[in-house]
C-alpha positions, -999 to 999 in steps of 0.1 A, spaced: -652 687 412 -646 712 385 -673 738 376 -671 729 340 -683 692 348 -712 706 367 -725 735 343 -735 722 309 -719 743 282 -744 760 257 -745 743 224 -723 761 198 -739 774 166 -720 748 145 -732 718 164 -763 701 149 -788 697 178 -795 662 165 -760 650 175 -762 664 212 -763 639 239 -766 642 278 -735 622 284 -707 626 310 -678 603 304 -669 604 342 -704 593 353 -723 578 324 -762 574 327 -770 540 342 -736 532 357 -749 533 392 -776 508 384 -756 485 359 -722 485 377 -706 477 343 -690 508 327 -690 492 292 -727 486 294 -734 522 305 -712 536 277 -729 513 251 -760 535 250 -740 557 226 -739 530 201 -776 536 196 -771 569 181 -747 588 156 -711 579 149 -700 612 163 -720 631 191 -716 662 210 -721 665 248 -723 699 269 -704 683 298 -667 691 308 -667 723 287 -685 706 257 -667 681 235 -674 656 206 -672 619 211 -663 592 185 -687 563 192 -672 538 167 -641 520 162 -631 534 126 -636 570 138 -614 563 170 -586 549 147 -590 577 122 -585 602 150 -556 585 165 -538 582 133 -543 617 119 -523 640 140 -522 665 111 -560 671 120 -561 661 156 -535 675 180 -526 657 212 -517 690 229 -550 685 249 -558 651 263 -587 658 287 -618 679 289 -621 708 295 -591 725 279 -561 730 301 -570 700 324 -541 679 314 -505 689 326 -476 689 301 -466 652 298 -445 646 269 -445 627 246 -484 621 248 -491 657 250 -470 666 220 -473 663 183 -449 652 157 -421 661 151 -416 672 189 -432 641 199 -403 620 186 -375 634 206 -392 627 239 -403 592 228 -367 585 220 -358 591 257 -384 564 268 -382 539 240 -351 519 250 -365 511 285 -398 497 270 -384 478 241 -400 443 238 -367 425 240 -356 445 271 -389 439 288 -390 401 282 -354 394 291 -351 416 321 -384 414 337 -401 380 331 -385 361 359 -393 390 383 -428 395 372 -436 358 372 -422 355 408 -444 383 421 -475 368 404 -468 333 416 -464 345 452 -497 365 451 -516 337 436 -503 311 460 -510 333 490 -547 339 476 -550 301 471 -541 294 506 -568 316 522 -589 294 545 -622 312 536 -616 303 499 -628 339 488 -612 373 482 -618 407 469 -597 404 437 -589 441 431 -573 448 466 -558 413 468 -543 408 435 -551 430 405 -538 463 420 -510 448 439 -493 427 412 -489 452 385 -476 479 410 -451 456 426 -438 447 391 -438 484 377 -423 499 408 -396 474 406 -393 482 369 -387 519 377 -371 514 410 -398 531 433 -402 524 470 -433 501 474 -437 512 509 -450 545 494 -477 527 476 -507 544 495 -494 579 487 -487 569 450 -521 552 447 -539 581 462 -522 606 437 -531 583 409 -566 580 417 -571 618 420 -552 625 388 -574 600 370 -604 621 381 -616 602 410 -617 631 434 -624 668 437 -607 696 418 -588 706 449 -577 669 455 -565 667 419 -545 699 422 -529 687 455 -520 654 438 -505 671 410 -483 693 432 -472 663 454 -464 643 424 -444 670 408 -424 677 440 -416 641 445 -406 634 409 -386 666 407 -365 655 438 -363 619 424 -349 630 391 -322 652 409 -313 620 429 -311 598 399 -289 622 380 -264 623 409 -267 585 415 -277 569 381 -293 535 378 -306 515 349 -342 527 351 -363 549 331 -363 578 355 -324 580 352 -329 581 316 -353 609 320 -331 627 343 -301 627 319 -324 644 292 -311 677 308 -276 670 292 -292 667 257 -287 698 234 -324 698 227 -334 700 263 -355 732 269 -368 733 305 -372 713 337 -410 709 328 -399 684 301 -382 662 329 -411 663 353 -436 659 326 -420 628 312 -417 614 348 -453 621 355 -464 601 323 -443 570 334 -454 573 370 -491 576 364 -492 555 332 -479 524 351 -504 526 380 -538 518 368 -539 504 333 -527 468 337 -546 467 372 -577 475 353 -570 449 325 -565 422 351 -596 432 370 -618 433 338 -602 400 326 -612 382 359 -646 396 355 -650 381 320 -635 348 332 -661 346 359 -689 355 334 -676 329 310 -662 302 333 -657 279 303 -628 303 294 -611 294 326 -612 256 318 -600 265 283 -569 281 297 -563 251 318 -567 226 290 -548 244 264 -521 269 277 -512 277 241 -543 297 238 -529 323 263 -514 347 237 -548 349 218 -564 352 250 -544 383 259 -552 399 226 -589 393 228 -591 407 264 -572 438 252 -597 441 224 -626 437 248 -613 462 274 -603 496 260 -594 517 290 -584 552 281 -610 579 272 -589 609 260 -594 639 237 -576 655 208 -579 693 197 -590 701 162 -562 718 142 -586 728 115 -622 725 104 -633 691 90 -665 670 85 -674 634 94 -706 616 92 -726 650 92 -706 663 122 -689 697 115 -659 697 136 -644 731 140 -610 743 147 -604 745 185 -630 718 193 -621 688 215 -631 652 204 -629 622 225 -617 588 214 -636 568 238 -618 533 238 -645 521 262 -668 522 231 -643 511 205 -639 475 215 -676 470 221 -685 482 185 -709 458 171 -701 469 137 -665 461 140 -667 429 161 -696 403 160 -711 397 195 -686 424 209 -691 420 246 -684 382 244 -648 372 249 -639 347 222 -603 333 224 -610 318 188 -619 353 174 -586 355 156 -563 383 150 -585 415 147 -573 451 149 -583 470 179 -577 505 194 -572 498 230 -534 505 228 -537 535 204 -525 539 168 -502 561 149 -473 579 168 -490 578 202 -491 538 202 -489 528 239 -452 527 248 -460 503 277 -476 479 255 -450 451 257 -448 453 296 -487 451 297 -488 421 274 -461 404 295 -480 409 327 -512 397 314 -497 366 298 -480 357 330 -511 363 350 -533 340 328 -505 313 327 -499 311 364 -536 315 374 -548 287 351 -520 265 364 -525 271 401 -560 282 409 -593 263 407 -621 276 388 -633 306 405 -668 324 405 -685 355 416 -690 353 454 -727 354 457 -727 364 493 -709 396 485 -718 427 464 -719 423 425 -687 435 406 -686 473 401 -666 494 377 -659 531 374 -656 555 346 -632 584 337 -600 591 317 -590 555 325 -619 532 335 -614 504 361 -630 478 385 -638 490 420 -643 457 436 -647 420 424 -655 393 449 -645 359 442 -650 325 458 -639 290 450 -642 254 461 
C-alpha cells in the first residue's frame, strides 16, 4: 500500500480545521462492521457539504449531490488531469484524464463504438443469450443456492464485454487480477505490476489489430496512429487501458448491488415479475441508488464553496457513493423505489466526461432484470452463509452475496 495512504498529511494553512475528517475512501470507518459500503460512507452526510481528509496525500471530498454535479460539469475550475489521490496515481488514460478541448479528439475515437443504436442493434441478442444461459445454469443448481458474485454478476458482464471488444475469455483470471489491483485492491507493488502487465498486453494487442483489423474498439484505437493529430504511443495505450478497465467492474458491481437491494426488498422482485414494463424505471432507480466511482479533480484556480476555501492545486473527490444517498436530494434515499419517477443523478457523470459506456451498462442491466424476473423464483439472502459484504475504493463493489431459493 502506498505510503501516502498510511501517513496522514499535515493540514494545510488554508484548510479550516472544522472541515477536517478522518476518512479514508478506500477503507471508511465502520465498513468492517457494517459490510455495506454505502452505510459506511453515509457518516459524511452528518457533517459539512465539503470536507478535507489527510489520507492519500490530503484531499477534499464533496459529500452532497449538488456539489458533485457542480464539480463534474465545471471543467474550467476542476481539471480531470488527476483522477485518483495522491497526485500522480492515475496513468494517462485519455479521454478521462484530459480536459476540453483535448478531451474531444480522444472521445471521437471511442464514440462510434459506444453509440446507443450500435449497442442495441449489435449486442442485444448476444448479451441476452449470455444472461439466459447463466440464469438457467444457476436455476438448475440442485442445492438451490449460490454465491451470486462469482456465479453471475462478475461472469455475465465480462463475457458480454469481452465479446464486445474481442478479447479471449480464457485470459479472464489474468484480466480480473490486473483490474482488481488497478482499482486499489492490492499493494502498491501489485498495482505497479498490474499496470506494466496491462500496458504490455495492450500494446501488443493494438499492433495486432492494426495489422489484422476487426470491427471492435481496439481496432479503432489502433488506427489513431494514422490520424494527423496523433502525438505518441502513450495515447493509444492509454485509451486502450481506459476501455479495458472500464468494462471490467462497473456493470458487475451494479448487478451485485441490484441483487442485494432485491433481496432486501423482495417485493421488488415480485413487482418485476408482475409488471415487466417497470424494468426501464427500475434500471434508472438502481443506477441512482448505486453510484460506484470515487474520483478526484484538480483545482485549476482558487474558489470557495460552503465555507471551504479550495486552493489551486488541491484535489477534490466527487464521491458518487455519497451522491445517490443524499437525503436532501432524494427522500428516503437508501430505499429503492421503482415509482420514484425520473430524477437526475450523478452516477454516470455529467458534462464532457459523461460515461461513454452508459448505453452498454443500461442494456446489460435491463436484460438482467428482464430475464431474471422471467426465469428465477423469488430469491433471498442465504441465512446459512455469511452476510453480504462490499468493498470501497476508486470503484466500489460487492465481495460476496449468498443467495438461496425454494
